[in-house]
N, C-alpha and C positions, 0 to 999 in steps of 0.2 A: 589128433591126440584128446585122455576122454582130461574128463576133469583132473584126477588125480595129476596127470601128464602135465600138464599147465598149471599146477599150484608148485610141482615140485620144481619144474626147473625156472615157477618165480621164487623161489626160496635158496633154489642156487644162487639164481643175479645177485638177490638182493645182497646175500655174500661175498659175491663174487669179487673184490677189491681189499677182502679180510683173509690177511695169513690165517689159517687153520696150525698154525704152530707157536703161533704167539701165546704168550705165558701166560697171563688176565684172557685167556677167549671168552670164557663168561660173562666178559663187564662189555665184551664185544659183536655180540653174536647176534645177531634180529630173527625175527620170526615172523616172516610172512603173515601179514593177516586170513589173506585165502586160502593161504598152506595152514594156516593150522581151523580154519576152516573149514577144510575141505577133510581133514581129518575126523576131526570133530562128529562129521555128517557121515560122512563112512563108518564109523565106531559106532553111531548108537543108533544108525537106519541100517547101513550094510555090513557092516564087522563077518554076520556070522555068513553073509554070504561071500565073503570077498573068500573068492575059491581059490584052489590053492597056483592055479595056471595063470591065474589075474595076477594075485599077487609077484607070482616068480618074475610075468612081464613088466610088472611097475616095476622091483628090483632092481631088473636088470636097464631099466630104462634113469632109475637115478644111476644106475653105477655108472652107463655109457655118459648120461650127462657130466657129471662129475669127473669122469679120466676125461676127457675131451679140453674141460676147467683147468686140472689142472697141467696137462701140455701144454695150453697157450701162455702159462705162466713159467712153467720150466720144459723142453722140449728133452733136454738129453735123461729125462727117468727114467731108468728102464720097468713094466707092468708087467710082465709074466703071468700066464693065468693063474695060476696059486694067489699070486696079492689078489689079483679078478673073485676068485669064488672068497677068498678074505672079505673084498670092502662086501661084496652082494650080503656076506654072513649077519655082517652089520646093520644094513637094511632090513635083514630077514627079521632077525633077536628086537631093534628098534620096534619095528612093532607089534613082535609078538607083547613084549614089555608094554605097550601101550594097550594093546587088546587087557591087559592082567591089572593093571596096574588104573585105567584109564585116568591119564593122569600125564598127554600130551606134554604139553611145556615142558615137564620137570622129566620127563624120561630124553625130551632133543636136548636142554640142559644140562640134565646128569650123566646122561648115557650116553649119545649119538653123537655129538662134539667130539666128547673126550676120546669113546673107540675112534672116533677118524684121525684126531690129531695122533692117537695112538702110532692108527695105519700108516700116515701120510710120514711120519717121522721114520719110519722101516725105510722109505723110498730113496732118502739121503743120506750121504754120505756125516758120518758124524763130526768133521770139518766143519761144514754148514751149519749146526742145527743152534748153540748156540748164538750166533749172529739171527740166525729164523727167532725163534725165541723173545728175541728183543723189539722185533716192528712187526707193526698193529696192521701194518696193510703189506701189498703189497700187490705189484705193477703182473701187465702178461708181454710176453716175446710177438712181434711178429715174423710169422715164418711160410710166407708164401710160399703157391713155386715159382718158381721162375718156366720165364717157357721156353717151347720146344728149342727152337733158332739159335737160344740164346746158354744152348745147355750144349745143342753140336756145337757151337762155336767155343764152348766156354771149356768142355769134353774131347775138343778134335777127333767128330767124329768123322771118317768120308763115307758120305751114305752110299756115293758110289764101290764102297770097297769094300765096308766094313761087313764081318764075319756074321751070317749066321746062326742059330737063331740069338735071339740080342737077351739080355734078361736087367730090370734098373729094377734097384734094392733102395728101394726107399721114394719111391718113384712117387708118392705123393695122394696126396686125398682125393687127386683127379684123373693123374695117372698122365697128363697132361703131353710129354713127353713120347711115351710107349702110344698110347693113338695117334699124335702124327704117326713115328713114324709107321704103326700096318696102316695107315689111308695112303703109303708110297709104298704096300706092298715087302713090309720088311717084320715078317718074322721075327714079335719083341713080345716080351709078357712084362711084369712090372710083379712086385710085391712090396706091403708094406703093411703100418698095421692101422687104417686108417682108409678104409676105399667108401666111399661118396655110393657111386656106379660100379654095383658087380659087373664084372667080365670074365666069360670061361679063364681067359689071357692075362685076369688081374683077380691074386689074394693075397686076402687084406691075413698076415700072418708076421710074428719080431723076428725078425733075420737073424733072431738065433735058435728061436724053431725052423726055419727054411734048412730044409735034407739039398748042401750043396753039391749032385752025385759030380764023381770025376768024369773029364773028357764032354763037360756035357754041353757047353755055349759057345758060342763062336764071338761075342762080345758082352760084356760088363759091365754098367755104366752104376756113380752112383753120385751126382752131386748135389754136393752140404749136406747128403745122410749116411752111412755107414763112417767113414772116416772121422767124420767129425765129433761123429759122439766116438768114435775112438779116441780123438785126441783127448778129449775130456775126459773120459779114463785119462788119462795117462796123467794128468793134473789133477783131474780132483780126486776118482774113485780107484784108485788102484787094487781096492779088493773087484773092479771086471778084470782087470787087465788079461788075465792068461783066457777068462772068456770068448775075449773077441784075436788076442793071438790065436786063437785055432784055427777060430769062426776065417777068420784074414786068412789062411793058409784052408783052407776048403775052400775059400769063395778061389783061390788063386790056382788049385786040384779042377777046381774044375771047368776050368778053361779048353777044348780042343787043341790039340798044335796048332798054334797061329793064329789062335785067339786071343785078348787083348781083354786088362779093365784097366779102363780108365774108372777117373777116381780123386776126387775135390773134397777137399784140400788132403797137399800130398803128407806122406808118414813116413819121414827117413827114413825116422827110429827103427819100423818095420819090413821096411823096405828093402833097409838095407842086410834081412839077415839072409833072404830070399836068393838060393844060386844060380849063385852067376851064368855059373853051365845049364841050367832049367830054362830061364825068363833073364830077359833084356828088360833094361828100366829108363823109361823115359823122363825124367820132370821138366815141366814147363813152366816159367811164372806168370804169374793171373793179374796180381796187385802188387803191393808192397807185403810183402813179407808172407803173400802167399800162392800158393802155384800147388798144379794138375800134375799127375801121374799116370801114364801109360803102362804098363808095365802087359810086354811078349811074352808066353809060352812056348821055344823056340823047340823045345825037345821036352818028351814022354819024363 
């Protein structure tokens, strides 16, 4: 990590408890002295030599770092490629404005953070924004991967009898279940929006962007991922419901005959829409008010 990247990381960390949607953000946002110094040095000595390639790498780093922070606040945010490009454009325009005005502090306070606020506001349902505008600070969510064995038990995956290949939707940063199953010689794959260590059998992609081909998978798993977000959309963001309904159908259609989709939590309001002559739905209690579902495709 170079100096400017380290400075960017410090700047984002400095304001990690600040709510960027707070109505009076300008009164609480802080500028890290090292970040300010790094930008001043770059502007005065290396500004002209800040190549397009280096600039783009820095912009990408800043965007990835902020996205990681946003997901730690709200795992249910959906940030597609178009929104990522919009975020990168904000960072790019901020630097160009700094070069033009030579006023780093004012550019950050009067332009950059207001632009970020507007962009972040577009990620939330309107019903959430009023409350968020009145809160100066915000916390984070603990969203860790469950152990492979716990997922196997919770999702009722029969290691000896499961139909291959297997796809884990929302496999997590480390794809622990997928790696565990592959160690057992089970052909397994995973998709997630963030993958720490890339492998040929892991794909970093949003599940809305992933194409579930018909009659492809013997087993599909998703623990506290796809259907958990589906429930969030059902209760809080109806604009995404149609997307989830279409993707749910695409997932079930991608099963082979005799294949099964194991998911937690259950989503009875959509499971009941499945064709009863084509799918068999089995639901099992996990804890109070939470269950998991196994959907078996019995015919084409």
